[in-house]
N, C-alpha and C positions, 0 to 999 in steps of 0.2 A: 907676780907674788904680791900677797898682802902684806901690809906693814901694819903691826898691832900697837896701839900705845899701851905701854905696860906701866906698873906702878912706879917704876922709875921715872918714866917719860911724864906721867902725870906730875909727878914731885917735882921735875924740872920745870914744866910749865907753872906750877905754883911759885917756884922759886923767881922765875923771871917776872911773873905778876907782882910778887912782894917787891921786887928790886923797882920795877916800873913806878909803882905805888909810892915807895920811899923816895923816888927822885923826884917826886911832884908831878908826874906824869898823869892826867886824867883819862880814863878810858872813853874812847869814842862811842857814843851811844845814838842809836837811830832816832830818826825824827820824820816829820812832815814838812816837805818844803812846797812854796807856792810858785806858781809861774808867773811872770808878769804878763800884761795883756798881749796878745798875739798882734805882732805887727804885719803891713801889708807884704812883706817879702819871707814870712813864715811858709812852711811847706811840710808834707808829711810823706813818707816813704812805706810802702806795704807791698808784700811779694809772697811767694809761695811758701816760704820757710818763715813766715811770722813778718813781723814789722811794728809798725804804729809808731815809727820814730820821729819825733819833731825836730825841725832845725830852723835857724835863723839864717836866711842866705847872706844877710848883710855880713855878719861877722863869721858864719861857717860853724857856729856853736850849736851842740845839740841843747835843745830845751827842755825834752823830755820824752816820756814814753807812754804811750796809751796801750793798755792790757787789752790785745785782741784775741781771738781764738784763732786756730790754725785754719780755719774755713772763712774768715773774714776778708771780704773783697776791698770793701771801702767804707769810710766812716762820714758822718755828717756833724759838722760845726754849728753851733746855735750860740753865738756871743751874746745876743740878747739876754738869754737866760743862763748863760755860763756854762754850757752842757756840750758835751760831744756825744753823740749817739752810735753806739756800735753795735751793728748786726753780727751776732754771734751763733755758731752751731758747736754743741759739745756732746760728745758720746762717753757713756758711763764708763766704759773700758778704754778710753783714750782714743783710739783710732776704730773701735766698733762697740757695740753694746746698744743701749737705749738712747735715742736722740733727743737733745732738748734744743731748740732753737728760741733766741731771745733777742729783744732790743734792750740793750744794756745803756744805762744813764751814766755818764761820767762826769765828774765835776771838773769845769775846765782849769781852775787855777791849782788843783793837785792831782788830777787824773785818776782820782779815785773812784770807784763805782759806786752809786748812791742809790739805785735803784734799776729794776729790770721788769720788763713786760714779756710774758710768753706769747709767743706768735705761732702760726702753724709751721710744723717741721718741712718747710718747703724753700727755705732760703736758697737762691742760686749762688753758686760759687764759680765766678768766672773771671775775677779779678778786672773788674770794670768799675768806673766811677759811677755810673747811673744805676746800680743795684739798691742805692740808699738815697732819697732825697727829700727835701722839704714840699709839701704841698700846701699852700697858703701859710698862715701865721702859726697854726697848732697841730698839724698833722705831717707826720711821717710815712712816705711811702716806701715799702720794701719789695723788691722784685723777687718773685718766687719761679721756679722752673724744675719740674720734676720727672719728666720733660714738659708736661703741661704749663701753660704760662699764666701767672696771676700777679697780682700786687695786694699786699697786706697793707692795711691801714691802723696806724698807731696815733692816739691823740696824746701828745706830749705834755699838755697840761694835766689831764686827769690821770695821766701815766697808765693808760688802758688799751687794750686792743679793740678796734672798731669793728673790724671785718676784714672780708677777703673779696677783691674783683677779680672776675674771671677775664682773661685778655688773650683769649685763644689766637695764636699766630702773631701776637704783637709783644715786643719786649721792651725792658727798661723803664726808668721813671725820669722824665725830664719836666722839671717844674716851669709851670707857666703863671701868669697872673690870675687872680680870681678863683683860687683853690682849683687848679687845673693842672692837668700834666699832659705830655705828649708822650707816644711810642713808634717805634719802627715796626713796621709789619713786613712780613715775608712776601705779600702780594705785590710790593712795590709802592706801598701808601704809607702813611703815618696817620695815627689815630689821636684825638684828645678827647679825655676824660674829664669831668666836672664832677666835683664834690659839693654837697650840702653843707650846712652850718654843723651836722652830726657826723661827719665825714662819710657818709653814704654816696653812692653814686646817683647823680642825678640827671647826667646828660651825657652823649657821646657822638662825636662826629668823625666820620673818614675822610680823607683827603681823596683826590683823584690819583690815580697810579702814575707816577712820574720817573719811575727807575724799573728797569727789568732786571731781576735778579738772576737770570739765566744768562744775560749779555753784559752787564756793567752794574753790578750791585752797589748799594752804598755801604761803608762802614758802619758798624752800629755804634760808634763813638760820635755823638753829636756835641757841636761846639755852641755855648751860649752867646746870644746876643740880645740886647735890650729887649726886644719885641719877638723875640723866636730863638730859631736853632739854625745852625749851618750843617750841613751834609756833604760829605766828600765820596764820592765813588771810586772803585778799584782803578779806573781809568784816569782818574784825575779831575773830573768834573766837580763843580761846587754849586750846590743847591742852597738857596735862603728860604727856610720855612717861616713865615710870619703868620702869627695866630692873633686876631681881633674877635669879632664876631664871626670871622670864617676863617679857614686854613688857605693861605695863599702860597703857591709854590712858584719861585721864580724861575726864570730861564737860565740855564746854566752856563757857567764859563769853564774854561779849563786852565788849571795850572800849567800845563804842558804846552810849548810851541810845538810846531812840526819839527823842528831840530830836536828837542827833548825827546819827542816820542821816537824818531828815528834811530836815537842812541839808546834807546831801551829804558830811560828813566821811569820809575815807578813807585808810589808811595806803600810804604811798608812798615810793620811793627806792631808792637801789643798797644801802644799808646802814641799813634804817628802824627798826630795833629795838636794844635793849641792855638788858641786865639785870644787876643787882647782888645777888648771893644774900645777900651780907652784910646788907644792909638790906632785903632783899626789894622793891626798886622795879623796875618795867618800865618802859621808856621807848619812846614810838614817835612816829615822825614823821608829821604828818598835813596832808592839804590837802582841799580841797574839789574834788569833781569827779565825774564819770561812770564807770560800770562800765569795767574794763580802764585804768585810769590808775593801776596800781600802780607805775609806773617814775617818776610823775611827783614832783618836790621837794616840800617841806612847806612851809607857812607857820608852822607851830606844832610844838612839843614837848610832848606829854603824858605826865605822869608818874602811875603807878599803883602803890597798895599792893597787892601781888601777893595778899597772904594774906587780906584783907578786899574784894579785886576792886572797889576804888573808885579813882577819879581823884583824885589830891592835888594837883596845879598843872598849869596851861596855861601854857606859854612862848612868846610871841610871837615870831617871828624877824623881824630886819630885813631880810634876804636870805632866800630860799629855800635849802633845804639837803636833801639826800637821804642824808646820811652822818652817823651819830652813832655814838659808843662811850662806855663807862663803865669806870672803873677798877674793880679786883676787890676792894679793900680796903674796911674799915668807915667809913672817912671819904671816900667816894668823890668823884671830879670827873667831870663830864659833858663830852665833846669833841663840839663840833659844827663840821663842815667848811662852809666858805661862800666864795664869790667864785671868780674866776679871775684869776690865779693863787691857789690856794687858802690861805685862813686858817683858824686853828683856834680858835674862841672855847672857853674854859674856863669852866665854871659849877659851882657847888656843887650836887651831885647832888640832895642832900636838900631844897633849897628853891628852886633855879633861878637863884640869885642870879649874875651874870657877875663873874668874878675878874679875867679879862685875856682879852687877843688875841694870838695868836701869829701874825706875818704872814708870808705867802709860805712856807708848810711844804712847798710842792711846786707843780710846775705844775698837777696836779690830785691830788686827795685821794679817790679813788674808793673807798678803803678805809682805815679807821684801825684798828689793833691794838694793844689795852692788853697791856702786858708782864705 
C-alpha cells in the first residue's frame, strides 16, 4: 500500500521546519570532502554486486567510495598524478542496450570523476586484479576478452586511446620495467610485450613452455616481485618468472610436503595468494579436497618464507575464505574476506595474529586490492 503525502502532511513538515529554524538549528547542507593521503595499510574491496569501498586497516574506518560500474573488476591507483583509473562498462538501459566502455579518471582527493576516455567495447569482466595496470609512466593497459583476447592502451597524460594490441591465447596485464608487460598463455608459456614512446607495440617475446595446462596448470593470478612475477600451479608448485633482457623461469618448488599431499591439501579460492616482497612472505588459502577443486574456499591460510621455501605458520579460519591480500610495506597486514555481506579480518602478516575485523565492507568482496 502506498502512503501519499497530503496537504496536511506538507503543512506538518513546514511546521517542523519552522520550529527547527526558530530553535536555531541550521539545516545540514551537502558538500565535498577530501580524503587524506592514502597510507600503506589502505585497501579497496570490490565484488559482483558493486564495491569500490576504501578502508584504512589501521583504524578499520571507511575512507571513501569510488564510483565503479556494475562490471568493473579492478582499478588502478596513480598517487603521483593523484588519480584513480576505473575501467567501466555501461548499458543504455541499465543491464542491456547500447554498450559504452570507458576508462574513467577520478580525483584521488575527492574520488570525483574528472575525465573519461572511450575504449573498445571489449573490457573483460572477470573480477581479477590484472584487468588493469600501468605500463611504464604514462600508459594504462586494459585487458579485453570477447572471447578474443587483446589489450587496449590509454595515454593518461594526453587522456587519449592509443590503440589495441592483439594477444591471442594470452591474458591479463602484469607490468614490468621499461614500458613492458607480461601475460600468461594457454600453451604453458608467458609472453612479454614492449611499448614504444607512443604506446604502440615494439617487441614481443615468448618464454619456453614450463607448465602443462592439462596436467598441472598455473593459476592466472600472478604475484609481483621486484624483478618479475610468481606463479603457482593447482598442485602447489611455485615458479618465479624473472624478466631482464630475456625471460627466465626458475625450477619450481612445492608448498606441499608429502604429508600435506596425502592429507589432500590444495590451494583454492577467487584470490587465493598474496606475497609481500619486503618480508619475503608468501600466503596461500588452503582446503582439503579432490582434484579440480581450485575454486573452493579454504579453511586455513598458510604463510611461507619464500627464500627458504618453508612454511612459517598455519592460520585456521573460523569461516571459509577464498580471498586474501597483503599490504606492500615492511610491516605488512594480511586481509582476509569472510562471510556475506563480506567482512575483512585484519591480521599481523608476520605472525598471523588477528588485530581487528571490519564488518560489512561490501555485499561481496570477490577482490581485495592493496594500495
